[in-house]
N, C-alpha and C positions, 0 to 999 in steps of 0.2 A: 680281305678275303677275295677270291676270284670266283666269279659266277658267270654262267650264260643265262641271258634272259630271252625267253621265247614267247612271243604272241602267236598262239596257234591258229589253225584254221585257214591258212593260205596255202594254195597249191604251189608246187615247184614247177618252173618252166625254164627251159634253156638248155644250155651245154655246160658240162663240167669235165675237165681233164684230170684223169686219176693220177695220183702221186706214185712215186716209187715205193716199193714195198718195204715197209718197216721190218718185217720178219724175214727179209732177205738182206737188206743192206747191213743189219747188225752182225750176222755171221761173216758177210763179205769183209767187214772192217776188221774182224778178229783175224780172218784169214790173211789180211794184208801183212801180218807179222812174218809170214812164211816166204814172201817174195824177195828174190836176190836183188831185184831192182825196184824202182818206184812202181806203184800202181795207181790208175786214175779211175775213179767211179763216177759215172754220170746218173743223173735222175735220182739223186739222193734227197729224201724228204727232209725238210727242216723241222726236226722233232727233238724234244728234250732228251729221248733215249739215244738218238744219234749224236747229240752233243756230249752225252755222258760216255759213249764208246770212244769218241774222239779224244776226250780227256784222259781215258785209260791209256790209249795208245801214246799220247804225249808223255804221260807219267813214266811209261815203259822205256822212253827214250826215242820213240818215233818222231818224225817230222810230219806234221799234218797241216795242209792248207786247204781252205775252203773258198771256193768262188761260186756264188750262186748255189746251184743244186749239184755241183761237182766237188769231190774231195780227192785230193792227192795225198798219198801216204808213202813215206820212205822210211822202211824199218831197218835199214842197214846199220844204224848206230843204236839198236835196242841195247839197253844196258841194265835193265831191272827185270826180276822174275817174280816180284811180289806186287799184288794189287791191294791198295789200302781198303779198310773196311768201308770208308765213306764213299768210295768210288763203286765198290761192289754192290752196296745196298742201294744204288740209285736205279738199277735195272735188273730184271731177271736174267737177260741175255749175257750178263757179265760172265756167267760160268762158261760161256762159249770160248773165252781166252785160255781155259784149261788145256785143251788139246794142242793148240798152236804153241803155247809156251812150253809144254813138254817136248814137243817136236823140235823147237828151236833151241832150247837151253838145256832139256833134260831134267828141269826142276821148275817148281812154281809154288807159290803160297798164296792161298785165296781165303776169303770169308764167304759166309752164306750170302747168295745173292738176293737182291731186292726185287722190285717190281710188283705186280699184282698179286694179292693174296686170294688163291683159288682153291684152297684146301691143300692136301698133301701133294707136293710136287718134288718128290725126292730126287737127288742127283745119283741115286744107287745105279741106275742103268749106265750112267756116264762112267762111274768109278769102275764097275765090273767089267765094262767093255775095255777100259784102258788097261785094267790089270791083266786082261788076256793078251795085251800087247807088251807086257813087261813092266807097266808102271806099279809103283808102291806108294800107298797112301797111309798117313798117320794124322790124328788129331791133336794139336797142341792147344788145349783149351778150346777156344772158338775158332781156331786157325786150321785150315786143311793144308797140310804140308805134302807135296807130290814130288816124287823122285823117280828116276829110272831111265835106263837106256831102252828105247823102243825097238821091237823087232816085229816083222810081220806075222800075221797069224789069222785064224778063223774066229769070228765073233758072231754069235747068234743072239739077237736081241729078243727078249720075251714079249716085247711090245714095240711096235714101230715108232719109237720116240724121235721126234724131229731134232731135238737138241742133242740126244745122244748120238744120233746118225751123223750130225754135223760135226761133233767133237771127234768122233772116231775117224771120219774122213780126214780132219785136219791133222789129227795125231799120226795117222798112218803115212802121211807124206814125210814124216821125219823118221819113219821106221826102216830098218834094214829089210829088204825083201817086199813080198807082196801080201796085202792084208784083203780078206774076203769078209764082207758084212752080209750076214743073211737076216731076213726079215727087216730090212732097212725101210725107213719112211721114204714115201714116194711123193711128197708134197712138191708143188712147183718150185718152192724156195730152195729144196734140195738140188733140184735141177739147175737152178741159178747159181748156186755155190759151185757145183761141178763145172758149169760153163765158165765161170770166172777163173777157176784154177786152170782149166785146160787151156783157156786163152793165154795163160802164162807158160804153158808147156807141160803142165802135170798130166800124168797118165792115169786116168780114172775110166772105168768102163761099167756100163750097166745103168746109165742115167735113166731114170723113168721106171726102173723095175725094182723089185724088193732085194735083189742081190747085186752088190757093188764090189768091184775089184779095183784096188788102189795100189800102184806101184810107188815104192819110196822114191823121193826126189823132190826137192823144192822147185816151185815155178819161178820163172823169170819175170820181167816187166810185163804189164798188160794194162790195157785200157778197156773198160767194160760199162755197159748200160744196165742198171738195175731194172728188173721186170716190174710192171704195174702192180699195185697193191690190190689183190683181190678181196681183201677184208674191207678196205675203204670202198671199193666198188659195190660190194654187198650192202654196205651201210647205206650209201646213196640210193640204191635200189629200194632198200626198206624205207627209207625217208620219203621217197616218191610214192611208195604204196601206202604209207601212213597219211601222208598230206594230200595225196591225189596230184593231178597235173600231168605234164608231158616232158619228160626229162631224158636227155641224151648223154650218155657217158662216152668220153672219147679217151684214147690212148689206154685201151684196157684189152684184156684177154679173156672174153667170156667163157672160154673152155676151161679156165682155171676154177670157176665158181659155178659150174653147171647145175650142182644140186640146188643152190640158192635160187637161180633162175627158174628151175622146175617147180619149186614150192610156190613162188610168186606167181607163176603162170597159173598153177592150180588154184590159187587163191582169187583169181579173176583179172590179174593184170595182163595187159597186152604187151608182149615183150619181142622186140625185133633185134636180131643179132646180125652184125655186118663185120667186115674186116676191121678189127681195132675199135669197135664201137658197140654200144648197146643202147637201145632206146626202150623206155618204159612208159606206158600210159596207164595211170592209176584209175580204178573205177571209183564211183561214189561210195561204195561200201564193198570190202572184200568178203570172200567166203572162207570158212574153215577148210582146212586141208588134211589129208591123211597123216597119221603120226609121224613126227620128225624125230629121228634117232641121230644124235651126233656120232661121228666115227672118223678115224684117220682117213686121209686122202686115198681114194677119191670120194669118200663118203660126205655126208653133210658136215661142214666145218664147225667145230665147237665155237670158234670166234664169231660166227655169224648167228649163233643161237639167240642171244640177247636181242640184237636189233630186229631180227625177224619176229621175235615174240612180241616185241613192242609194235611192230606193224600190224599184227593180227589182233591187238586188243579189241578192235571194233568189228572184227570179221564174224559174220553170222555162223553160229554153230559152235562146236567145241573143237579145239585143236590141242593134241597131247604131244608133249616134248619129252624125250628121254635122253638125259645127258650121261654119256658113257666115257668121257674123257676126263673130266676133272670132277671131283667130289663136291666142290663147294661153288657151283657156277650158277646159282640162282639167287645170288646176293642182290640183284637188281629188282627182284620181284616186289619187295615192300615199296619201292618207289614207284613201279608201275601200278601197283595198287592204289597208291595215293592219287594217281590220275584218274582213278575210277575203274581200272581193270579188275576183272574177276579171274583170279589165278589161284589154284589149289596145288600145293606142293606135297608130295609124299616121296621122301628118299630122292631117287634120280629121276622121278617123274613129276612134270608139271602140266596141269590141264588148264588151258586158257578158254574161258567161256566168253564170247564176243558180247559187248554191250553196245547200245545205239550211239552213245556220245560219251567222250572223255572231257574232263575238266582241268584247268590249270592246277599246278601244285608246286610246292617246295620240295626239292629233292636234293640228295648229296650223292655225287658219283662214288661208287665204291670200288671200281676198277676200270680198266680202259674200255672194254666192250659194253659193260653194264652202264658206264657213263654215256656212251654213245646211244644205247638204247633208250635212255632217258630223253635225249634230245629227239629221237625219233618219235617216241610217244608224245612229246609235248607238241610236236609239229602238227599232229593230228588231233590234238585236244582243243577245246574251246576256252580262251581266256589265257591268262598269263602264267608262265611257269618259270621258276628259278632253280638252275642246276648249280649246285655248289661243288667244291673240290675238284675243279676242272683240270688241275694238274694231271689227273688221271687221264682225261681225254687228250690233252696236249701231248702225251707220250707217244700217241699213235695216229693223230689226225692233224694235218698241216692247215692252218688257217680255216678250221672247220666252220666257225661262225661266219667269218667273211664270206666263204665260197657259198654257204647256204643263203646268205642274204643276196648274193649276186643272182641267185635262182628264184628269188621272190619271197623268201621267208622273212618274217619279221623277227629278227634275232640279233642279239649284240652281246659283246663281252662287257662285263662291269667289274673294274677292279683298279687298283693303284697299279702304276708301272712296276713291273718285275722283269729285270734284265739279267741275262747271264753272259759273260764274256768268253768267247773261245776263238782262238786263232786269229786274234785282232780284230775280230768282228763282234758286234754286240746283237744279241737276238732277243727281242723284248716285245711286250704287248703294251699298248698305251691305256689310257683311261677309257671309259665308256664311249663306244662309237668308233674307236680307232682298231686297226688290225695290226698284224705283224710288220714290224719295221726293222730295217737294217741300217746301220750308220757307222761311220768310223769313229773310234773313241776320241 
């Protein structure tokens, strides 16, 4: 079994460079199917979800090569339109291959995607939007069979779903005419997808707004750099707020996670923003903050709810969270209670009453951000904590334990070697005390 061992109570000091965004590189890899020539992506994080997306591309007939943090994809020889269940179940974002496969081949067969279990996360918005563009769907037992010649049209999303917006953008490039998406998501990752596509010559208008216009037509070759991960940045800020210290985040875009910075400032952290960097000074003890309500961008991000909650476990007073995006996103609460946190949950509301001190505990990661929250809480606790099921954390945080250790945390991975092979390279983690390694087979 794989675990992260944390000896809490040590402040974080130094600098950390923020990785490329997981939630951006995954739709960009799905979009690579549409490029007439090869496309090169830089600043790609080394994550299990990224490896899974690369395997899907290879299964579909694409050529995929990876060197360091760059990935090159050539989809000219794409020869399949079905993604096997085993590959679909490895990550939630596998549903993003639906739009580009329909655009490229006019058909595809998929299974229910995997990833974190966060309550009902239906793909109804994806299907309804694509049906408005001419797609037809049917279920063959547990397989979703998709067919149709796409044509431009107007789609109004009832909720600004990031995934549905991304699927519609990608599908619209294979449609005849112009497609308009109303009530589109405005997250920075949407802007990054549009930037990647337009770098290849695609004609998409309205980036950063809730109305997008996409003209049909596939992009040509392109080279593009993935934007920094705002959720990784938010997690490191929460870790510094929990453990204390003086931490500088480099290669980041603070404007992308402004609500998180505002909350931590209100809690008593001194935060300085500069071009491409953020510096945080954590106080001895935080203060409670006004109610935090998650919302689509530019509101407080749901992905930051769990790490920030963990940081506020010792804050003086009561902080109330309201989760409006996912129905089951308090699955980390029992673990934070095991650390000594006082949290009451009623439906979408969670009230955190700060305690003077936390203690180490044994916990099991339940999902990506919840697992990260357990690490954040453990860093601010006295004693030793063990977080199991860390495969959830490895889906979204590159070398998390090693990078925290470099900042002064007493933290290590403890497990047997587990390697996965992709593109002629091995990505694995060694036994206790070792970090990620790469070697030729």
